[in-house]
N, C-alpha and C positions, 0 to 999 in steps of 0.2 A: 254445279257438279265439279268434283275434283279432276284435275288434269293428271294423266299418267306421264311421268317424266322418267326417261331412261338415262341414268348417269353412266356414261361409258368411261371406263378406266382400265389401266394396265398398259397394253400395247406391246409392240414387238422390239423395242429398243432397250438400251441400258437404263433408261429413265422410268421403267415400269413401276419400280417400288415407290418412287416419288409420286407418280400418277395415282397409285392406289391410295396414298395418303390424301392427295387432293380430292379424289373422288369421294372418299369416306367423309371428309369434312363437308362437302356439298350435301351428301346424303343426310348427315346429322343436322344440317343447318336449315334446309328447305322448310318452308311453312307448311306444316302438315294439315292445316285447315284448308289449304288451297291445292296441295299436290299429293299424289301418291308417288313416292320415289322408289325407283328400282335400281339396285346396283347391278350393272352389267359388266362382267369381266371380258375383255377382248384380248385374246392371246392367239398365237399362231395355230395352236392345236385345238383351241376351243373358244366358242363364244357362248357364255352362260350367264343366266340370271342367278344371283345368290339371294336366298331369302334370309330372314332374320336368324335362322338356325344354320346358315351357311350350306343349306341343301342347294344343289346345282340343277338348273333346268336349262336345256339347250335352246338357244335362240334359233328361230327359223330365219335363215338369211334371205329367203325369197321375199319376205315383207317386213323383216325385223320385228317379229312378234315372238311371243313365248306362251307355251301352254303350261299352266300350273294346275295340276290335278285336272279338273274338267273345265277350267276357265281359260279361254284364249285371250291373251292380253295384247292390245295394240297400244302404241305410244303416241301421245299428242305432240311431244317435243323431246329432243335429245339434248342433254347437257354434256358437252364434250369436256372431259377432264384427262384426256390422253396427251401426255407430253411426248413428243417424238412421233415416230411412225407407229400406226397408220393414222393417228388423230390430228397431227400437226403438219402433215406434208401433203394433204389434199385427197388422200385415198378415201377416208371416211366421208369427207365432204362430198366427193363425187358420188359415192354410194347413196348417201341420203338425198342428194339432188335427184338421182334417178327414181328414188322412191317417193319424191315430193314430200319429204319429211322435214319439218322445221328443226334447226339445231342452233346452238348458241355460239358457234364459232364463225369465222369468216368464210368466204366462198372457197371453192376448190382451187381456183387459179391463185388467189391471194395466199392461201396456205402453202401451196407448192412453191410459189415464188419466194416468200419470206423464209421458208425452211431451207432454201438454197442460198447460203450467205453470199456466194459469188454473184449469182444472178440478181439478187435483190439489190445489192450495192451498185451493180452495173446499171440497173433500171433507174435508180434514184440519182445517180451522178448528173445526168443532164438537167435535173431540176435544181441544181446548185447545192445538193446535200454533200457535205464534206465527209471524207472517209480517210482511213489510213492508206499508205502506199501498200500495194499487195502483189503477190506472186502466186500463180496457180500451178498445181501439179495434179495429174491423174495417175492412178495406179498403172505402173508399167512405163511411165515416162523416165527418161534419163535424168538423174538428179545431179545437178551441178551446183555444189555448195557455194562456189565463188560467185556465180551468177545471182544466186539468191541473196547473198549478203550485199552484193553491189546494188541490187534493186531495193531491198527493204532495210538494210543496215542491221546492226546489233545493239541491244537485244531485239529479238523479234518474237512473234507468237506463231506457232504452228498449230493449225486447227483443222479438225475434221469439218468438211464443208457442210454436211447435213447431219448435225447432232446437236444436242442441247445439254444443259446442266454441266457444262465444261468437260464433258467426256471427250477424250481425244485431243485435249488442249495442253500445250507445253510452252513455257516461256524459255527461250533459248538465249544464252549469254555468249556462248563460244561456237565458232563455226564447226568444230569437230563434234558438237553435240546435235547437229541438225539431223543426221540420219536416224538416230534413235528416236527423236521427236517425230519425225516423219513416219517411222514404223508404228509408233503409238497411234498416230492419227489415222493411219490406214487400217487399223483394227476396227475403227468405228465407221469408216466410209471409204469409198474408192476415189473420192475427190478431196483435195486439200486446198486450203487457202493459208498462205503465209503472209503475215502483216507486220508492218513496222510498229515499233513500240511508241505509244503516245504517252508522254509524261505529263500528267495533269489530273485535275479533279475528275473522278468517275461518278456518273450519275445514272439513275434508272428512272424512266418516265413511263407511267401508265397512261394510256389513252383508251377510252371506252366510248361506246354509244350509250348515253344515259338519258332516258326519257326523250328519245328521239333526236338528241343532239350530240355532236362530238364534244367530249369532255376530257380535258387534260387534268390528271390528278396531281396532288402535291408531289414534288420531286424528292427522290431519295438519293442521298449521297452514300457511296460505297467506300468504306475504309477497310481494306483487307489486312489481316495480320500476316497472311502468307504473301508470296511474291506477286500474286495477282488474285482476282476473284474466282478461285477454283472451286472444286466440289466441296472441299472442307470448309472453305469460307462461306459458301452458300448454304450448306446444310448442317454443318457440325459446329457452328458457333464461332468460327475463326474470322469473324468480321464484325464491323459495326455498320448498321444500316440506319442512317440518320435522316428522319423525315420530320419537318422539311429540311432540305439540303442547306448547308452553310455556304450559300453562294449569294452574289450580289443581285439586286433587283434587275439590273441589266442582263445578267447571265440567265436569270429565271425567265425573263421575257424572251430572250433568244431561244432557249430550250423549248419553251411552250410553243412558240411559233413554228420551230422546225419539226417538233414532234407531231403537232396538229397537221402541218403540211404533209408530212409523210403518210399519216393515217388517211388523209383525204385523197392524196395523189394515187395511193394504192387502192382506193375505194374499199377500205377496210370496214368490217363490221365486228361487233362483239369486243372481246378483250384484246389488248395488245400491251406489250411492255418492251420498250426500246432502251438500249444501253448506249451511252455517249461518254466521250472523254473530251474535256476542254484542252485544246492545243492552241497556243497563241491567242487565247481569249475567245476562240470559236468552238462550238460543239461539233465533234466528229462522230458520226454514227458507227457503232460496232456491229450491231445486229438488232433484229426485231423478233420477239417471241409472240405467237398468236394464241398459245394455250399456256400462259404463265402459271407458276405455282399458285395454288389456291388454299393452302393450309393457313391456319391462323397466324403463323410466323412468316409467311411468304410476303414478298415485297408489295405486290399489287393490293392485297387485302390491307396491309399497313397504310398504304397511300389512300385507299378508300376510307379507312377509319379517320385519317387526318382530314379528309374532306367531309366528314360527318355522315358517311355512308356505311351502315352496318353490313356484316357479311350476309345476313338474310336479305337485306335490301339489294345488295350487289348481285346476288344470285337470282333473286326474284326479277330484277330489272332485265337481266340477261335472257331469262325465259320469256318475259313479256315482249321484249324486242324481237326475239325469234318468232314468236307467235304472230306478230304483225304481218 
């Protein structure tokens, strides 16, 4: 008997359009001989199921079901394709845990922790995970540009603490440009992390649970045409994403060990994609994403393909792991 799979997409953040693309790729790719796939749009003003004609049917939030004509549809598993809030920050994970409903992403705590860049890096530092020098600001704090530069140097990166897809991120080269960058970041979040610039090879590493085991996927080297790996570089073709990365065997071994260690230390499940930069020959963690892009052009699917895992197999495995 086919399993009913709810593919949740959209969300409340600036990443909603990217999420819709990811969700639709999952919808188009899932094995129809095994699954009945349902596109579920999650927005602040509505949670709805869209049928093939784009008719909308309201989701019953009491049990996450939907009534279509005279049929009450319950779901066997949720495929989470929401980037940002509420799918990547723990809210949906907590909701589904209360409903005892299987889902493809990590747990509530892991999602909340990894979505908060500052907290995630702080938790990992005692385990020997190297990171950039950082300075924290909350909305309303007194901003002292001299103190910031003294701590992190120039150039530096000003980032919204809880945001993805490089929304709210600015590379700052001059002290007088800090305030504008901080204002941009505060439009995305009320917390900011300012980090020192790490000059080195940037790589992206996918780690997943595959057939019951932690699997590190082939590494991708990021070469941005812009000043850094920003929104244009990620989504508008302004970068080269080279898989496998042009790094030494020793560097590859280092990255594999660190990425796997992070995944296991945080007790992760499902998909993850972490960004690193080599500084003085050692990988420094920038951040971890727990609902990475899932379009055909996205990094994690590229890495899976390099490992001999098709999109259909990648998505099927995620559902099978969740159903366990």
